[in-house]
C-alpha positions as CSV (number, residue, x, y, z in Angstrom):
1,M,16.6,-4.4,7.2
2,L,13.7,-4.5,4.7
3,S,10.7,-2.2,4.6
4,Y,7.5,-2.3,2.6
5,C,7.7,1.5,2.5
6,N,10.8,1.9,0.4
7,D,9.1,3.1,-2.8
8,I,6.1,5.2,-1.5
9,L,6.8,8.8,-0.6
10,V,4.8,11.7,0.7
11,G,2.7,13.1,-2.2
12,D,2.4,9.8,-4.0
13,L,-0.9,8.7,-5.5
14,V,-1.8,5.3,-3.9
15,C,-4.7,2.9,-3.4
16,I,-5.5,-0.1,-1.2
17,K,-3.9,-3.2,-2.6
18,S,-6.5,-4.5,-4.9
19,H,-5.4,-8.0,-5.8
20,N,-4.8,-11.4,-4.2
21,V,-3.4,-14.2,-6.3
22,D,-2.2,-17.5,-5.0
23,D,0.6,-19.7,-6.5
24,F,-1.9,-21.3,-8.9
25,G,-3.1,-18.0,-10.4
26,N,-6.4,-18.1,-8.6
27,G,-7.5,-14.9,-6.9
28,W,-9.3,-11.6,-7.4
29,I,-8.7,-8.0,-8.6
30,A,-10.7,-5.0,-7.7
31,A,-11.6,-3.1,-10.8
32,N,-12.7,0.2,-9.1
33,V,-10.4,1.5,-6.4
34,D,-10.3,4.8,-4.4
35,T,-7.1,6.8,-4.9
36,G,-5.4,8.7,-2.1
37,I,-2.5,11.1,-1.6
38,V,0.1,10.2,1.1
39,L,0.2,13.1,3.5
40,E,2.6,11.6,6.1
41,I,4.6,8.4,6.8
42,V,4.6,7.3,10.4
43,E,7.4,4.8,11.4
44,I,6.3,2.1,13.9
45,E,8.8,1.9,16.7
46,Q,8.9,-1.9,16.7
47,E,10.8,-4.4,14.5
48,F,8.9,-7.3,13.0
49,Y,10.1,-10.5,11.4
50,F,9.1,-11.6,8.0
51,Y,10.3,-15.1,7.4
52,D,14.0,-14.7,8.2
53,H,14.3,-10.9,7.7
54,K,13.7,-8.1,10.1
55,I,11.4,-5.4,8.6
56,R,10.3,-2.0,9.7
57,C,6.6,-1.2,9.5
58,Y,5.0,2.1,8.7
59,D,1.6,3.6,8.6
60,Y,0.5,6.1,6.0
61,V,-1.7,9.0,6.6
62,I,-3.7,9.2,3.4
63,Y,-6.3,11.7,2.0
64,W,-8.8,9.6,0.0
65,T,-10.0,11.6,-3.0
66,R,-13.4,9.9,-3.5
67,T,-14.6,10.0,0.1
68,R,-12.6,13.2,1.0
69,T,-11.5,11.6,4.3
70,I,-8.1,11.2,6.0
71,E,-7.1,7.8,7.3
72,Q,-4.0,6.2,8.9
73,I,-3.4,2.7,7.6
74,P,-0.6,0.1,7.6
75,D,1.9,0.1,4.7
76,I,1.4,-3.5,3.9
77,I,-2.0,-2.9,2.4
78,V,-1.1,0.1,0.3
79,E,0.3,0.2,-3.2
80,K,1.1,2.9,-5.8
81,F,-1.8,3.6,-8.0
82,S,0.6,3.3,-11.0
83,D,1.2,-0.4,-10.0
84,W,-2.6,-1.0,-10.0
85,E,-2.9,0.7,-13.4
86,R,-0.1,-1.4,-14.9
87,R,-1.9,-4.6,-13.7
88,M,-5.3,-3.5,-15.0
89,N,-3.9,-2.5,-18.4
90,G,-1.9,-5.8,-18.8
């Protein structure tokens, strides 16, 4: 069973996924993202299907450093900040 959550752990520095590129290279990248620290990982009790694979979905409880707020959001829209930095620095 696959999971989007397999590489993000409590304490990791993350951001909202900040890019969307299609098969032709068209898309967008956010140049200024808010960073957050993962405080908790909440497993969703339901299995989902992604193409032909079952996946587990998770929510992250994140403390956002810029706004100083705590929010619970789905794993599918979160990425490690280091991945964002690597994309931005080419």
